[in-house]
N, C-alpha and C positions, 0 to 999 in steps of 0.2 A: 618539478616535484614528481616523485615516483610512487608515493603511497599516501594514505590518509594521515599517518602519523607525522610525516614531513609537513603536510598541510597544517596540522595542528600546531606543531612546533614553530612553524613560520608565523602563524597567527599570534602565538604567545610572544614571540620576539618582536613582532611589528607593532602590536596594538596594546600590549601591557595592561594598563589600568583602564582601558576602555571597557564599557559594559558589554559582556559577551552574551549573557543569558539572564532572563528574569523568569521566576516561577513563583507566583503569588507574592509573598513578602520577601522572598529570597532573591538576591541579585549577586552575580559573580562577574568579576573581570576576566579578561582573557588569561591573565597570569594565574589567577586563582583557579580557573577552570582547568588549565593545563596542569597545575600542581596536584589537584585532587584526582585527575585522571591518572597521572603518573603514580600517585600513592596507591590507587586501587589496583593498577596493573602490577605494581611491586608485590602487593599482598597476594594477588592471584598466583604469581610465580612462586613466592616463598612458601605459602601455606598449602597450595594445591598443585604446584608444579604445572600450571597451565602454560602452554606454549604452542609452537607450530604443530599442526596436526590435530589439535583439539577443537572442539566445538562447544560453545556455551550458549544455552537458550536464555532468552530475555523475555519475560512475560509481564509487561508493565504498561500502564497507561502513560500518556505524555506527562513527563515530569523531568526535573533537572537530573535526577539519577538515571533516567533512561538514556540521556546523553552521556553521562559520566561512565556508566557501565558498558555501553556500546563501544565507545572509543577506548575504554580501559581494556576490554577484552581484545580488541584489535591490536593495541599496543604490545601485548604479549606475543603477538604473532599468531594467536588463535583466531578462529572464525566465529563471528557473532551471528546468532540465529534469532532475530526478533520474531515473536509469535503473536498472531492476531489474538487479542484478549477477548474477542467476542465469541470465540470458539467454545464448544462444549468440551467436557473433560476427555471424552474418547477421541475427539478430533485433535486436541492438544497432545494427548498421549501418543497418537500415531506419529505426529510430526517430530516430537522430541525423541521418540524411540527410533524413528527412521533416520534422523540425522546423527544418532548416537552421541547425544550431548553428554559430557561428563559432569558439568555443573549447570545449575539453573538459578536465575535471579527472578524472584517473584515479588510482587507488591501486595500490600494489604488488600487492595481491591480485587486482585486476581487470585488470592490465596484459596478462597472456597472452591474454585474450579481446579486450580493447580494441585491442591492437596489430594483431590480425588484422582486426577490424572497420574499422580506419582505412585499410586498404589499398584499401577501396572508397569512401573519403570524402575526395575531393580538396578539399572546401570547408572543412575544418578548418584554421584559420590557425595555431593553437598548441595544444599540450598541456601542461597543468600537472600535475606529479606530486606525490603525497603518499606519503612513505616510498618514493619511487621514483627510482632512478638509471638512466636510460636515455638513449641518444643522442637529442638533439633535444628532450628534455622539460625544461621549465622547473621547477626545484624550487620547491615552494610556499613554502619558507622565504625565498626571494628576494622574495616578494610580501607577506609578512606583517609585515615590520619597518617601521620608520619611514623617512621620506625622500621619499616620493612626495607630490606637491602635492595639497592639498585642492581640491575642486571644489564648485560649487553643486549641492546635491541637487535632482534633477529633481522636478517635481510628480508625486505618485503618488496618484491618486484611488481611492476604494474600488472602483470598477468596473474599474480597470486590472488587467492580468494579472500575477500574482506568479510563478506556476509553471505548468508544463504537465506533467501526469503521464499517461503512456500506459496505456491499458487495452485488453485484447484486444477485437477487434471481431467481429461476427457474419459479416463477409465474410472473416475470416481475417487481415485486416491490422489492426494496432493503431491506436487512435485516441487523439489527445492531448487530454485534458480540460483546458480552460483555467480555472484556479482563480484567482479575483480576491482582492485584499487584503480586500475586504469579506466574501467567503466565509469566509476564515480567521478574521477578527475575530469574525464571528457564531459560528463554530464554537467559539471560545474561550469565549464566553458559554454555549453549549450544553454544553460540557464542565463548566463550573462548576455549571450548573443540574442536569445529568444525573448527574454523577459526584461532585460535591461536592469538587472540588480545593481545597486550602487552602494558605496561604503557608508553613506549616511542613512541607509534604510533601517527601519524597525519592522521586523516581520512578525506577524501573528502566526505562531507555529501551532496550529490546531489540528492540521491533518495528521493522522496517526504516524508515530515513529516506528510502526511495524509495516508501513507501506512506503513505496519508493519516493513519493513526492516529498514527504517530510524528511526522510532519511538521506536521500541522495540528491535532492534539489535544494531545499531551503537551508538545512543544517550545514553542509559542507561549503556552500557558496557564501554563507554568512561568515564562515571561518576565513575563507580566502580574502574577502573584502573588509573584514573587520566590522561588520554590521551586527545589530543586536537582534536576538530572537526572544520573543515573549512566548514561553512554553505554556500550553494550557490543554487540559482535557475537557474544557468547557465546550458544550455543543449548543446551548441555548442561544439563539441569535441575539437576544437582549444582552446576555452576559458577554458575548463576543464584542458587541458594540461598546460596552463599558470598557473593555480592554483597549480597543482601538482609541477611544477618547482619552483614557487615562495615560497611555504610554505614547500617544501621538504616533501611532503606527502608520506606516507608509504602504505596506503591502498586505493583502489578505487573500490567501488561497483557500479554497474549500470546494466541496462537492456541490452539484446543482441542487440537491435537496435543501441544504442550508441556505443557498441563495434564494430559492423559492420562498422559504419561510421568512427570510429577511425582508424580501420585497412586499410581503403581506403585512408587515408591522404598520400599524396606523399612526404611531407616534415617532417615526424615525427622525423627524426634524428636532426631537428633543436632545439628540446627541450632537456633539461637535465632532464631525468626521472630516474636517478640512485637511487633516494631515495625509489622508489617503491619496495615493497616486496610482495604485495598481490593484485591480481585483482580477483574480484568475480562477478559472473553474475547469474541472476535468473529472473523469471517472464515469460519466454517463451522459446521455444526450441532454442538452439544456433547452428547455422550451424557448421558442423565439420571443414569446410575450414577456418572459422573465428577463431576457437580455434587453429588450426595449424598455422595460420598467427600470432596470439598473441604469440605463443611459439617462432616463428622466431623473432618477434620484441622485446620480453622481455624474453630472455632465462634464466635470473636469477630471474624472478618473479614467485611466486607461482600462479597457476591458479586454482580457485575453482568454480565449479558449485554447486549450492545449491537449495533446494526446500523448500517451506513453503507455508502456506495458512494463510489468516486472521484468520481462525478458529483454526490454530495451533500456533498462536502468531507470528511466523516467522520461525526461523531455525528449520527444521525438518530432512532433510538429507543433507549431504555434500559429494561431490566427491573430494577427496584429489588430490593435484597437481600431484602425481606420476601416477594417472590414467586419467589425463585430456584429453590426446589424445587417449590412448588405450581404454578407456571406455567413449568416448566423448558423446555418446547417453544416458548415465546413469545419473540419478540425485544423485547417490552416495548411501551411507549407512546411516542408522539412527544414530542420535546423541544419546549418552548414556541416558538411562532411558525411552526412547520412545520405543513403540512396533508397529509393523505393521503386517497386515494380507492381503492376497489377497484372495477374496472370489468370489464364483459364484453367480448367481441370487437367489439361495436358501440360501445364507449366509454360505455355506460350504467352508472350507479352501481348496485352490488349491495348488498343489505341485509346486516346482520351475519350471519355464519355461512356465507355463500356465497363460493366461491373464484373469484377473478378476478385480473387484473393489478394490481399495486401501483403507484400513481402518487404522486409526492411533489412538493410545491410549497413555496417559501419562500426565505429569504435564503441558504440553503446550496447551492442548485442552481447549478451552474457556468455559465459564460458560453457554453459550447458546446464543439465539437471543433475543434481547429486545422486549418484548410484543409479542413474537411469540412462545408460548409453543408448538403448534403443529409442527412448523418447527424445533424446538429444539429437540422434541421427535423423529422426523423423521431422523434428521441428527446425533444425538448422542444417541447411543443405548448401554446401559450397559457400558458406558465409552468409547465406540469406535466411533470415528468420521468417518462417511461415506463421503469420500472426493468427490465422483462423478467422480474421475479420474480412468481410467482403466490402469493397469500396470501388469508387471510380475517381479519376483525376481529370480536372478540366484542362482546357488549353492553357490556362495561366498557372498550372501547377498546384491549384487548391485541391485538397483531398476531401472526399465526402464519404463517410462510412455509410454503408447500406444495411448492414446486418452482421450477424456472427455465424460464420460457417460452422463453428462448433456448437451453436445453439446456446451459448452462454447467456445467462440472465444477469442483468446488473441492477442491484437493489441499493439505491442511495450510495452508489460508488463502490459497493462490494460485489465481487464476482461470485456468481452461483452457477455451477454447471448442473444441468438437469439430472445427469446420471447420479450425482451425489444424493439428490433428494429421492430419486426413484429407488436407489438401493435401500434407503431407509424405509420408504413406503412399503416396499414389497417384503420387508422383514415382519410386517404386522401379520399375524396369523389369519386375519379376516380379509386380507387384500390379495386378490388373484394377480392383478397386474396394474401398472400405473404409468402415467407419463407426466412429466413436469414441464411447464412452459412458462414464458413470461407474459404477464398481463400489464397493460399500461396503468400507471398511477400518477395522479396529478402532482404529488409531492415527491415520492420516492423514485420516480422515473418508471420503474417496473416493480412488480411484486411477483412472487412465485404462485402459480396456479397449478394445482394437482388435479388431474383427471384420473379417477380411480374406478377400477372394476372389482367389486366385492367377490369373495368366494361364494359359490352357490349356497344359498340358504343362510348366509351370514347376515346379521343385523349390524349395519355399520352406518355411522352418521358423521357429519362434518366435524363435530367437536372431538370425537374420538380420533379421527385422522390427525387433526392439529395437535391434540394432546400427545399422541405417539411421536410425532415429529419433534415437538418441543423437548422431549426427553433425550433426543439424539442429535439435534442440529442446532447450530447457532441461530439466534432469533431471526436474522435477516434471510436465512435459508428456509424457514418454516413457511409452508404454503398459507397464504392469506385467503385464498379462494380454493374451495374444494368442490369438484363436480363429480357426482356418481353416475356411471354409465354401465350399460350392459356389456359393452365391448369397445375396444379401441379401433380406430380406422387403420387398415393395413393395406400395403401394396401387394402385388402378386407374389413377391418374394418373402412376404411375411413381416416386413419392417413397418413399424408404426409411422403413419404419415402425419407428422405433427402440424403441418400447415393446415390440415383440415380441423385441427383443434383450436 
């Protein structure tokens, strides 16, 4: 197969009446899913002339329509742009404007933020609404029924861009990683090799469909194998256990934060979870004690740690179950066909045991950043992605992350670059300068800590700093700890020395 639509069409032909997706009380077969995706793409082409060269933004929580609209956009030959629903209006507006989206699909839950973002986006030609009744918004139901004319499917080669997913940049401005059809198809094979997905699986698809694990790992692999996804925006551990029990789910992927909360449930024995065969976690460091507790609670369930970046499509390394406890601090070994190097500041390879920057090469590395040739050239050199993560590899090939060269903070699986927070902090008229760092948190992994120097004579307190950030940043980026100082520590060249903070 050359592209995601060939993957979808093959699934429809192979699996027909088998259940493809469940969302609450709604259940669709592969045939039904294929038909409604086709209908949606036909309407996009007929009413809006969407096709190759266009980009359509999708701002939705996990739901059946997030799958339908994503694949429907791609079927026209256009590029889908899933947007993180936790962003603030100004953050959304930047991404949607930067990617030059023609259309936008919004959900009732995201509309309050999207409607504000749209006030600064004159280029959006139409808004399609899911469970949304608002003036000027086209109900998605008008675009998923039959009646629109079929069109000749455009050529979609493996190297063509299927989706653009924005990731925070070290300059403080998000960058759109261009993910190709070939990237995703390779990642499907990596998922089968690394995680052992099977045709009879039932996957709890709770990881967001605006991030790569849900979008590029669970969803397309279930299409290839004919397995079922239970789509949910539920985040409460008790609710997720209800879904596992109800649907006899076999796999459960989530971030460490959810796993920590799950292991703290006192009544976990009340659920029948015997169907589970795989629990996988990624996105942030997992406490060793949580892994050990999962092993106690689920002795017959495989535990997989895995690692990936938006820029590597998703699955890059996997730590197999037999090493889950003995190598709990490792992200595992590379999936087949990928290569890794650990290099020093001069770009020279380091021997096992020595810490340097982790570089990745192979078919999962994305095509680059949208409209950012300079950033692309800096990040991908001769096919090697410079991840910005520091790591070492042991004699057996296990990779151990040591930190983030780019000083990124990971809050419950969400990436936060300090400069994003610092840029907002220093916009406050009473703040002279500021630094953002990560502080350890028992549940979230890390939270943002702001070290702030007030303007001379200004009266500033912790509540005002947080209130200011809340107006401009997604909740996970807002500093949970604020420290006021007279000055920031600096080296002789004037650079802030964050390790002293």
